[in-house]
N, CA, C and O of each residue as an XYZ file, in Angstrom:
764
protein
N       0.748     -1.127     -0.125
C      -0.149      0.241      0.325
C       1.023      1.327     -0.082
O       2.131      1.451      0.440
N       0.538      1.959     -1.001
C       1.191      3.399     -1.127
C       1.263      4.316      0.584
O       0.441      4.066      1.465
N       1.832      4.838      0.670
C       1.647      5.829      1.627
C       1.974      7.452      1.476
O       2.891      7.833      0.748
N       1.182      8.329      2.194
C       0.980      9.613      1.620
C       0.860     10.201      3.128
O       0.290      9.664      4.077
N       1.618     11.580      3.102
C       1.830     11.942      4.596
C       0.525     13.371      3.960
O       0.693     14.060      2.954
N      -0.388     13.428      4.689
C      -1.442     14.452      4.811
C      -1.264     15.868      5.548
O      -1.740     16.049      6.669
N      -0.664     16.707      4.966
C      -0.230     17.666      6.189
C      -1.408     18.365      6.516
O      -1.868     19.353      5.945
N      -1.805     17.821      7.388
C      -2.852     18.471      8.305
C      -2.556     17.476     10.578
O      -2.336     16.283     10.791
N      -2.649     18.220     11.290
C      -3.103     17.251     12.021
C      -4.780     17.626     12.340
O      -4.896     17.068     13.431
N      -5.759     18.063     12.128
C      -6.878     18.340     12.033
C      -7.815     17.041     12.322
O      -8.467     16.823     11.301
N      -8.051     16.308     13.117
C      -8.391     15.067     12.873
C      -9.654     14.556     12.609
O      -9.979     13.385     12.806
N     -10.516     15.615     12.069
C     -11.442     16.056     11.791
C     -11.267     16.171     10.044
O     -12.256     15.722      9.466
N     -10.482     16.549      9.381
C     -10.302     16.061      7.964
C      -9.834     15.016      7.911
O     -10.490     14.213      7.248
N      -8.382     14.434      8.614
C      -8.123     13.514      8.843
C      -8.940     12.253      8.777
O      -8.610     11.237      8.166
N     -10.123     12.440      9.525
C     -11.563     11.407      9.365
C     -11.965     11.704      7.903
O     -11.330     11.362      6.905
N     -12.876     12.250      7.930
C     -12.741     12.753      6.038
C     -11.598     12.005      5.615
O     -11.499     10.804      5.864
N     -10.916     12.511      5.124
C     -10.212     11.515      4.179
C      -9.581     10.229      4.329
O      -9.318      9.571      3.322
N      -9.286      9.760      5.598
C     -10.136      8.699      5.604
C     -10.942      7.235      4.921
O     -10.554      6.218      4.346
N     -12.524      7.912      5.442
C     -13.324      7.616      5.126
C     -13.440      7.258      3.621
O     -14.044      6.356      3.042
N     -12.779      8.111      3.257
C     -13.115      8.376      1.552
C     -12.214      7.464      0.935
O     -12.505      6.999     -0.167
N     -11.239      7.176      1.464
C     -10.111      6.466      0.449
C     -10.011      4.815      0.873
O      -9.361      3.978      0.246
N     -10.927      4.529      2.260
C     -11.000      3.041      2.821
C     -10.334      2.263      1.622
O     -10.516      1.759      0.513
N      -8.873      2.683      3.257
C      -8.038      2.133      2.649
C      -7.283      1.333      1.701
O      -6.755      0.221      1.722
N      -7.444      2.506      0.655
C      -6.104      1.642     -0.879
C      -5.468      2.727     -0.729
O      -4.927      2.945     -1.812
N      -5.090      3.961      0.370
C      -4.019      4.513      1.020
C      -3.638      4.832      2.105
O      -4.184      5.587      2.909
N      -2.344      4.081      2.219
C      -1.764      4.750      3.720
C      -1.707      6.021      4.176
O      -0.689      6.682      3.972
N      -2.831      6.572      4.887
C      -2.459      8.026      4.937
C      -1.961      8.441      6.935
O      -2.583      8.280      7.985
N      -0.566      9.005      6.611
C       0.153      9.833      8.136
C      -0.517     11.065      8.058
O      -0.989     11.430      6.982
N      -0.588     11.564      8.802
C      -0.600     12.823      9.868
C       0.656     13.381      9.928
O       1.715     12.784      9.732
N       0.482     14.776     10.261
C       1.752     15.052     10.126
C       2.510     14.619     11.536
O       3.719     14.401     11.455
N       1.719     14.454     13.104
C       2.001     14.186     13.745
C       2.867     12.556     13.718
O       4.018     12.238     14.015
N       1.873     11.902     13.294
C       2.367     10.629     12.764
C       3.486     10.448     12.096
O       4.107      9.389     12.007
N       3.769     11.512     11.602
C       5.026     10.994     10.429
C       6.345     11.848     11.321
O       7.449     12.121     10.850
N       5.759     12.218     12.988
C       6.896     12.913     13.448
C       7.096     14.427     13.377
O       7.972     14.984     14.038
N       6.138     15.179     12.438
C       6.787     16.303     11.845
C       5.223     17.370     12.884
O       4.000     17.275     12.984
N       6.271     18.227     13.393
C       5.190     19.234     14.678
C       5.577     20.228     14.313
O       5.917     20.939     15.259
N       5.790     20.939     12.798
C       6.215     21.912     12.403
C       4.947     22.499     11.646
O       4.516     21.991     10.610
N       4.339     23.714     12.309
C       3.625     24.504     12.195
C       3.221     25.049     10.998
O       2.894     26.214     11.226
N       3.088     24.790      9.881
C       2.408     25.715      8.174
C       1.463     26.598      8.253
O       0.268     26.537      8.546
N       2.180     27.438      7.945
C       1.510     29.054      7.701
C       0.469     28.986      6.542
O       0.919     28.578      5.472
N      -0.431     29.214      6.571
C      -0.836     29.828      5.544
C      -1.702     31.382      4.702
O      -2.822     31.759      4.357
N      -0.052     31.912      4.718
C       0.212     32.993      4.358
C      -0.677     33.811      2.856
O      -0.670     35.013      2.589
N      -1.141     33.066      2.341
C      -1.231     33.146      1.128
C      -2.991     33.889      1.457
O      -3.890     33.833      2.296
N      -2.539     34.784     -0.300
C      -4.347     35.127     -0.607
C      -5.678     34.395     -1.260
O      -6.730     35.034     -1.277
N      -5.646     33.439     -1.644
C      -6.040     31.598     -2.396
C      -5.778     30.620     -1.423
O      -4.985     30.643     -0.482
N      -6.703     29.611     -1.858
C      -6.490     28.340     -0.966
C      -5.819     27.974     -2.112
O      -4.774     27.599     -1.582
N      -5.672     27.829     -3.133
C      -4.752     27.383     -4.248
C      -3.355     27.314     -3.632
O      -2.763     26.269     -3.361
N      -2.753     28.960     -3.383
C      -1.572     29.481     -2.622
C      -1.204     28.372     -1.221
O      -0.200     27.738     -0.895
N      -2.508     28.528     -0.670
C      -2.057     27.721      0.799
C      -1.991     26.880      0.899
O      -1.420     26.495      1.919
N      -2.593     25.721     -0.204
C      -2.621     24.444     -0.337
C      -0.794     23.991     -0.717
O       0.098     23.272     -0.267
N      -1.069     25.086     -1.973
C       0.773     24.489     -2.163
C       1.513     24.806     -0.927
O       2.191     23.792     -0.763
N       1.733     25.468     -0.137
C       2.727     26.039      0.413
C       2.561     25.025      1.419
O       3.678     25.062      1.936
N       1.945     24.179      2.018
C       1.649     23.351      2.851
C       2.645     22.353      2.660
O       3.712     22.092      3.215
N       1.653     21.615      1.222
C       2.458     20.640      0.305
C       4.099     20.448      0.612
O       4.828     19.643      1.190
N       4.229     21.866     -0.243
C       5.809     21.791     -1.027
C       6.798     22.268      0.698
O       8.028     22.312      0.713
N       6.296     22.440      1.432
C       6.586     22.478      3.117
C       7.398     21.175      3.369
O       8.582     20.846      3.443
N       5.539     20.300      3.514
C       6.367     18.843      3.559
C       6.922     17.915      2.848
O       7.446     16.851      3.178
N       6.761     18.416      1.827
C       7.840     17.403      0.439
C       9.413     18.381      1.022
O      10.324     17.558      1.108
N       9.829     19.561      1.342
C      11.355     19.737      1.677
C      11.225     18.901      2.423
O      11.139     17.839      1.807
N      11.135     18.724      3.795
C      11.063     18.711      4.717
C      11.333     16.914      4.213
O      12.425     16.540      3.786
N      10.603     16.344      4.307
C      10.575     14.821      4.251
C      11.262     13.769      2.535
O      11.912     12.738      2.359
N      10.661     14.746      1.704
C      11.771     13.858      0.408
C       9.682     12.693     -0.346
O       9.425     12.021     -1.345
N       8.967     13.076      0.734
C       7.877     12.036      0.615
C       6.820     12.652     -0.430
O       6.481     13.757     -0.853
N       6.582     11.649     -0.556
C       4.619     11.918     -1.455
C       3.686     12.294     -0.685
O       3.170     11.404     -0.010
N       3.230     13.528     -0.546
C       2.459     14.402      0.127
C       1.444     14.716     -0.241
O       1.388     14.417     -1.434
N       0.126     15.380      0.230
C      -0.662     16.470      0.037
C      -1.639     17.142      1.344
O      -2.003     16.888      2.493
N      -1.775     18.260      0.181
C      -2.397     19.522      1.479
C      -3.641     19.581      1.251
O      -4.041     18.757      0.428
N      -4.207     20.093      1.579
C      -5.290     21.002      1.422
C      -6.464     21.911      2.110
O      -7.182     21.483      3.013
N      -6.548     23.069      1.622
C      -6.998     24.423      2.534
C      -8.704     24.319      2.065
O      -9.138     23.351      1.441
N      -9.250     25.067      2.335
C     -11.026     24.993      2.418
C     -11.379     26.430      2.703
O     -10.743     27.252      3.364
N     -12.278     26.534      2.203
C     -12.884     27.583      2.705
C     -14.184     27.754      2.008
O     -14.544     27.107      1.024
N     -15.193     29.159      2.915
C     -16.746     29.053      2.765
C     -16.588     30.506      1.939
O     -15.975     31.432      2.471
N     -17.084     30.624      0.819
C     -17.526     31.702      0.169
C     -19.254     32.184      0.091
O     -20.126     31.732     -0.652
N     -19.321     32.869      0.763
C     -20.548     33.320      1.002
C     -20.735     34.145     -0.557
O     -19.708     34.757     -0.853
N     -21.551     34.231     -1.309
C     -22.061     35.457     -1.941
C     -22.236     36.381     -1.917
O     -21.688     37.025     -2.810
N     -23.078     37.135     -0.946
C     -24.135     37.924     -0.413
C     -22.382     38.195      0.136
O     -22.010     38.897     -0.804
N     -21.188     38.065      1.028
C     -20.787     38.469      1.505
C     -18.937     38.527      0.780
O     -17.826     38.354      1.281
N     -19.634     38.989     -1.120
C     -18.314     38.938     -1.994
C     -17.035     37.906     -1.408
O     -15.871     38.287     -1.286
N     -17.560     36.441     -1.059
C     -17.131     35.571     -1.318
C     -15.767     35.211      0.184
O     -14.809     34.447      0.298
N     -16.463     36.325      1.124
C     -15.894     35.869      2.497
C     -16.122     34.795      3.226
O     -16.389     33.945      2.376
N     -16.176     34.369      4.108
C     -15.064     34.404      4.728
C     -13.663     34.137      3.749
O     -12.568     34.698      3.703
N     -14.086     33.345      3.227
C     -13.051     32.659      2.081
C     -11.947     32.067      2.653
O     -12.066     31.374      3.663
N     -10.365     32.361      1.856
C      -9.210     31.793      2.195
C      -9.048     32.198      4.309
O      -8.188     31.492      4.837
N      -9.581     32.913      5.018
C      -9.839     33.562      6.224
C     -11.111     32.213      7.157
O     -11.298     32.259      8.372
N     -11.634     31.407      6.444
C     -12.746     31.390      7.414
C     -12.226     31.018      8.471
O     -12.542     31.635      9.488
N     -11.426     30.080      8.555
C     -10.697     29.234     10.260
C     -10.633     30.557     11.125
O     -10.696     30.288     12.324
N     -10.552     31.594     10.919
C      -9.700     32.681     11.607
C     -10.751     34.157     11.123
O     -10.444     35.348     11.186
N     -12.139     33.476     10.610
C     -13.018     35.111     10.571
C     -13.018     35.817     11.538
O     -12.947     37.033     11.358
N     -13.080     35.404     12.570
C     -13.206     36.562     13.460
C     -12.544     37.162     14.367
O     -12.883     37.954     15.246
N     -11.110     36.504     13.934
C     -10.009     36.801     14.658
C      -9.142     35.845     15.626
O      -7.930     35.892     15.834
N     -10.042     35.021     16.125
C      -9.423     34.083     16.864
C      -9.714     32.437     15.990
O     -10.188     32.610     14.867
N      -9.494     30.970     16.366
C      -9.543     29.936     15.572
C     -10.824     29.683     16.560
O     -11.003     28.537     16.973
N     -11.908     30.955     17.030
C     -13.209     29.960     17.988
C     -14.088     29.702     16.770
O     -14.416     30.527     15.917
N     -14.474     28.168     16.854
C     -15.388     28.045     15.798
C     -16.999     28.771     15.978
O     -17.660     29.110     14.996
N     -17.480     28.935     17.408
C     -18.492     29.933     18.369
C     -18.401     31.239     17.379
O     -19.336     31.459     16.609
N     -17.238     32.111     17.417
C     -16.683     33.113     16.954
C     -17.398     33.515     15.814
O     -18.245     34.396     15.671
N     -16.927     32.747     15.065
C     -16.245     32.498     13.389
C     -17.943     32.634     13.009
O     -18.561     33.430     12.302
N     -18.325     31.562     13.763
C     -20.153     30.894     13.343
C     -20.900     32.490     13.268
O     -21.502     32.935     12.291
N     -20.627     33.336     14.850
C     -21.751     34.140     15.011
C     -20.825     35.562     14.056
O     -21.312     36.560     13.525
N     -20.106     35.341     14.098
C     -19.285     36.479     13.156
C     -20.463     36.531     11.320
O     -20.910     37.562     10.818
N     -20.599     35.433     10.897
C     -20.980     35.178      9.639
C     -22.617     35.036      9.905
O     -23.231     34.946      8.842
N     -23.131     35.013     10.629
C     -24.586     35.012     11.091
C     -24.800     37.082     11.607
O     -25.835     37.742     11.701
N     -23.680     37.401     11.771
C     -24.123     38.425     11.956
C     -24.066     39.022     10.445
O     -25.115     39.575     10.114
N     -23.345     39.016      9.762
C     -22.575     40.142      8.731
C     -23.676     39.828      7.779
O     -23.926     40.559      6.821
N     -24.495     38.461      8.114
C     -25.920     38.063      7.143
C     -27.330     38.858      7.346
O     -28.273     38.877      6.555
N     -27.260     39.313      8.230
C     -28.771     39.671      8.649
C     -29.003     40.311      8.573
O     -28.422     41.389      8.697
N     -30.261     40.005      8.256
C     -31.208     40.919      7.518
C     -30.827     40.676      5.431
O     -31.138     41.677      4.786
N     -30.377     39.768      4.785
C     -29.556     40.116      3.563
C     -30.525     38.021      3.493
O     -30.283     37.013      4.155
N     -31.431     38.262      2.501
C     -32.292     37.814      1.551
C     -31.043     36.559      0.564
O     -31.442     35.411      0.367
N     -29.940     36.892      0.169
C     -29.233     35.794     -0.329
C     -28.270     34.899      0.274
O     -27.101     35.233      0.470
N     -28.669     33.947      0.524
C     -27.952     33.078      1.336
C     -27.003     31.921      1.156
O     -26.408     31.178      1.936
N     -27.099     32.069     -0.531
C     -26.467     31.332     -1.076
C     -25.020     31.384     -1.065
O     -24.548     32.513     -1.197
N     -24.042     30.225     -0.911
C     -22.827     29.225     -0.085
C     -21.886     28.405     -0.530
O     -22.350     27.269     -0.625
N     -20.697     28.471     -0.866
C     -20.104     26.767     -1.143
C     -19.387     26.354     -0.200
O     -19.948     26.832      0.786
N     -18.762     25.943      0.054
C     -17.591     25.317      0.354
C     -16.721     25.048     -0.844
O     -17.152     24.803     -1.970
N     -15.362     25.122     -0.468
C     -14.727     24.453     -1.885
C     -12.989     24.595     -0.752
O     -12.543     25.257      0.185
N     -12.574     23.447     -1.701
C     -11.808     22.885     -1.499
C     -10.280     22.791     -2.407
O     -10.459     22.835     -3.624
N      -9.344     22.712     -2.121
C      -8.425     22.756     -3.401
C      -7.234     21.955     -2.681
O      -6.946     22.328     -1.544
N      -6.717     21.187     -3.084
C      -6.335     19.622     -2.526
C      -4.839     20.185     -3.186
O      -5.345     21.209     -3.643
N      -3.660     20.283     -3.512
C      -2.173     20.331     -3.096
C      -1.665     18.882     -3.260
O      -1.180     18.493     -2.198
N      -1.601     17.708     -4.499
C      -0.941     16.460     -4.548
C       1.144     16.491     -4.734
O       1.576     16.266     -5.864
N       1.944     16.707     -3.847
C       3.295     16.459     -4.657
C       3.373     15.074     -4.348
O       3.225     14.486     -3.276
N       3.707     14.553     -5.815
C       4.471     12.963     -5.878
C       5.114     13.616     -7.303
O       4.956     14.405     -8.234
N       6.362     12.144     -6.376
C       7.420     12.314     -6.743
C       8.355     13.344     -7.485
O       8.999     13.272     -8.531
N       8.143     14.534     -6.343
C       8.886     16.060     -6.426
C       7.521     17.404     -7.696
O       7.430     18.624     -7.837
N       6.942     16.446     -8.159
C       5.830     17.662     -8.939
C       3.955     17.598     -8.150
O       3.329     16.792     -7.461
N       3.677     18.966     -8.781
C       2.386     19.506     -7.981
C       1.647     19.002     -8.798
O       1.949     18.739     -9.962
N       0.409     18.783     -8.174
C      -1.007     18.825     -9.105
C      -2.078     19.139     -8.107
O      -2.017     18.581     -7.011
N      -2.752     19.714     -8.288
C      -3.573     20.849     -7.710
C      -6.036     20.027     -8.365
O      -6.730     19.933     -9.378
N      -6.121     19.769     -7.006
C      -7.599     19.578     -7.573
C      -8.376     20.242     -6.639
O      -8.109     20.689     -5.523
N     -10.167     20.208     -7.813
C     -10.952     21.543     -6.377
C     -12.314     20.427     -6.062
O     -12.726     19.846     -7.066
N     -12.938     20.146     -4.881
C     -13.991     20.400     -5.307
C     -14.802     22.062     -4.771
O     -14.149     23.093     -4.610
N     -16.278     21.957     -4.578
C     -17.292     22.256     -4.529
C     -18.256     21.909     -4.072
O     -18.292     20.730     -4.423
N     -19.380     22.150     -3.336
C     -20.293     21.813     -2.457
C     -21.160     23.708     -2.361
O     -20.781     24.773     -1.874
N     -22.152     23.363     -2.954
C     -23.096     24.633     -3.099
C     -24.181     24.388     -2.205
O     -24.676     23.266     -2.103
N     -24.534     25.257     -1.628
C     -25.970     25.565     -0.277
C     -26.296     26.889      0.275
O     -26.027     27.905     -0.366
N     -26.849     26.931      1.403
C     -27.350     28.110      1.715
C     -26.374     28.197      2.796
O     -25.461     27.474      3.195
N     -26.788     29.140      3.082
C     -26.266     29.611      5.628
C     -27.909     29.634      5.671
O     -28.673     30.173      4.871
N     -28.213     28.881      6.855
C     -29.120     29.143      7.230
C     -29.459     30.342      8.270
O     -28.614     31.218      8.087
N     -30.306     30.694      9.220
C     -30.156     31.518      9.996
C     -29.865     31.156     11.869
O     -30.072     32.055     12.684
N     -29.540     30.212     12.175
C     -29.582     29.595     13.237
C     -28.732     28.407     13.243
O     -28.584     28.063     12.070
N     -28.075     27.588     14.073
C     -27.514     26.938     14.434
C     -28.008     25.095     14.300
O     -28.366     24.612     15.375
N     -28.020     24.488     13.526
C     -29.005     22.894     13.722
C     -27.531     21.825     13.313
O     -26.660     21.824     12.443
N     -28.092     20.524     15.170
C     -27.087     20.169     14.671
C     -25.714     19.954     15.233
O     -25.019     20.950     15.436
N     -25.186     18.596     15.541
C     -23.868     18.660     16.740
C     -22.945     17.352     16.038
O     -22.387     16.429     16.631
N     -22.990     17.562     14.953
C     -22.138     16.254     14.174
C     -21.049     17.499     13.186
O     -21.224     18.705     13.358
N     -20.172     17.070     12.377
C     -19.182     17.915     12.013
C     -18.543     18.669     12.780
O     -18.438     18.391     13.975
N     -17.992     19.766     12.246
C     -17.065     21.160     12.742
C     -16.727     22.272     11.975
O     -17.003     22.118     10.785
N     -16.215     23.354     12.265
C     -15.933     24.547     11.436
C     -17.590     24.532     11.530
O     -18.282     24.050     12.427
N     -18.179     25.499      9.814
C     -19.902     25.906      9.352
C     -20.421     25.112      9.398
O     -21.526     25.536      9.059
N     -20.595     23.543      9.683
C     -21.559     22.664      9.014
C     -22.583     23.042      9.736
O     -23.608     22.911      9.067
N     -22.873     23.606     11.190
C     -23.587     23.420     11.371
C     -25.137     24.336     10.999
O     -26.286     24.037     11.325
N     -24.461     25.947      9.926
C     -24.818     26.337      9.168
C     -25.382     26.721      7.867
O     -26.205     27.537      7.451
N     -24.445     25.610      7.286
C     -24.392     24.872      6.222
C     -25.706     23.920      5.682
O     -25.981     22.945      6.381
N     -26.441     24.149      4.584
C     -26.928     23.238      4.165
C     -26.950     22.953      2.642
O     -27.178     23.810      1.788
N     -26.682     21.634      2.401
C     -26.338     21.343      0.660
C     -26.755     21.796     -0.085
O     -27.789     22.135      0.489
N     -26.891     22.290     -1.395
C     -28.445     22.137     -2.662
C     -28.593     20.886     -2.395
O     -27.573     20.340     -1.972
N     -29.663     20.141     -2.512
C     -29.842     19.069     -2.768
C     -30.643     18.002     -1.300
O     -30.980     16.829     -1.459
N     -30.811     18.840      0.142
C     -30.882     18.389      1.079
C     -31.765     19.364      2.082
O     -32.022     20.371      1.423
N     -32.231     19.457      3.161
C     -32.315     20.328      3.715
C     -31.977     20.229      4.944
O     -32.368     21.241      5.526
N     -31.398     19.456      5.709
C     -30.075     19.565      6.759
C     -29.179     19.796      6.631
O     -28.582     19.179      5.749
N     -28.575     20.651      7.267
C     -27.929     21.663      7.206
C     -25.987     19.245      7.763
O     -25.885     18.137      8.289
N     -25.291     20.309      6.985
C     -24.282     19.528      7.578
C     -23.974     18.369      9.334
O     -23.973     17.175      9.631
N     -23.825     19.310      9.819
C     -23.590     18.796     11.188
C     -24.956     18.339     11.420
O     -25.050     18.495     12.638
N     -26.255     17.798     10.958
C     -26.959     17.086     11.608
C     -26.840     15.712     10.420
O     -27.917     15.289     10.002
N     -25.730     15.140      9.973
C     -25.567     14.362      8.769
C     -24.255     13.282      9.667
O     -23.257     13.594     10.317
N     -24.671     12.373      9.420
C     -23.441     11.304      9.410
C     -22.271     11.192      8.284
O     -22.506     11.255      7.078
N     -21.341     11.067      8.689
C     -20.239     11.315      7.567
C     -20.461     10.796      5.791
O     -20.151     11.336      4.729
N     -21.237      9.323      6.182
C     -21.360      9.054      5.072
C     -22.763      9.640      4.032
O     -23.049      9.378      2.864
N     -23.440     10.542      5.076
C     -24.268     11.350      4.534
C     -23.653     12.629      3.924
O     -24.000     13.235      2.910
N     -22.575     12.908      4.862
C     -22.260     14.842      4.446
C     -21.399     13.886      3.374
O     -21.312     14.460      2.289
N     -20.800     12.697      3.390
C     -19.989     12.439      1.899
C     -20.395     12.600      0.463
O     -19.715     12.890     -0.521
N     -22.336     12.205      0.655
C     -22.678     12.597     -0.695
C     -22.390     13.629     -1.492
O     -22.279     13.696     -2.716
N     -22.218     14.901     -0.138
C     -22.137     16.666     -1.083
C     -21.045     16.565     -0.870
O     -20.562     16.960     -1.931
N     -19.868     16.197      0.044
C     -19.052     16.952      0.462
C     -18.251     17.247     -0.628
O     -18.228     16.477     -1.588
N     -17.567     18.299     -0.607
C     -16.810     19.637     -1.132
C     -15.479     18.504     -1.558
O     -15.193     17.948     -2.619
N     -14.841     18.480     -0.152
C     -14.082     17.974      0.253
C     -13.820     16.153     -0.380
O     -12.805     15.776     -0.965
N     -14.394     15.740     -0.223
C     -14.628     14.123     -0.933
C     -14.726     14.229     -2.539
O     -14.321     13.315     -3.256
N     -15.409     15.655     -3.152
C     -15.260     15.199     -4.350
C     -13.573     15.749     -4.502
O     -12.848     14.778     -4.721
N     -12.894     16.908     -4.443
C     -11.474     17.164     -4.053
C     -10.606     15.768     -4.593
O      -9.893     15.721     -5.595
N     -10.932     14.463     -3.460
C     -10.327     13.719     -3.040
C     -10.403     12.464     -4.357
O      -9.562     11.759     -4.914
N     -11.994     12.661     -4.478
C     -12.036     11.440     -5.364
C     -10.939     12.123     -6.690
O     -10.143     11.265     -7.073
N     -10.818     13.247     -7.285
C     -10.482     13.777     -8.140
C      -8.822     13.349     -8.129
O      -8.147     13.057     -9.116
N      -8.415     13.399     -6.817
C      -6.818     12.758     -6.137
C      -6.860     11.452     -6.740
O      -5.893     11.137     -7.433
N      -7.872     10.580     -6.591
C      -7.511      9.372     -6.124
C      -7.572      8.246     -7.589
O      -6.992      7.194     -7.857
N      -8.720      9.213     -8.403
C      -8.800      9.138     -9.968
C      -7.467      9.121    -10.997
O      -7.165      8.554    -12.047
N      -6.834     10.109    -10.041
C      -5.657     10.356    -10.629
C      -4.152      9.922    -10.320
O      -3.207     10.244    -11.040
N      -4.049      9.189     -9.218
C      -2.949      8.105     -8.629
C      -3.727      7.071     -8.961
O      -2.706      6.393     -8.849
N      -4.560      6.276     -9.266
C      -4.832      5.070     -9.769
C      -4.519      5.028    -11.404
O      -4.155      3.949    -11.869
N      -4.620      5.910    -12.081
C      -4.282      6.022    -13.061
C      -3.074      6.495    -13.997
O      -2.842      6.383    -15.201
N      -2.269      7.196    -12.684
C      -1.327      7.469    -13.474
C      -0.289      6.495    -14.242
O       0.572      6.971    -14.982
């Protein structure tokens, strides 16, 4: 089984990725690979941040690796919080971020939003990128207690429940991260 280092220590993301890969690839987190470096996300695009993380890990290890960056892009907010999704309220507090998002959308009728994931894979020294998008809407209050991040206020197109009201299997029917991972898997299987 081939091994890829996943440039994250976010266990929620690791669980989602491992559920999608279903044993086809051995995925190591940074911690499992013995890497304790905190990789910054200084760029203004998901693509550049994902690339920053994968290049950093490749330079440290010389091993095949991938990273991802995900943002929630809200139409009425001109794409915010976007690349700043994890620190939208100035901290890494999920509740503060959701509160700020809902405050920004108060009275707004256009609730269209999308989650967008960009994966940067470095395989044998070459970089490849894959994108996954999930369109939906932001509701005006939190529902559900599963998932993470903005999941309690995001309802994907084609369902009436928030991501936080779904189990992993249900969420993966819509998931932006799963869509990007499927492109990555297809690439790895057909290279």
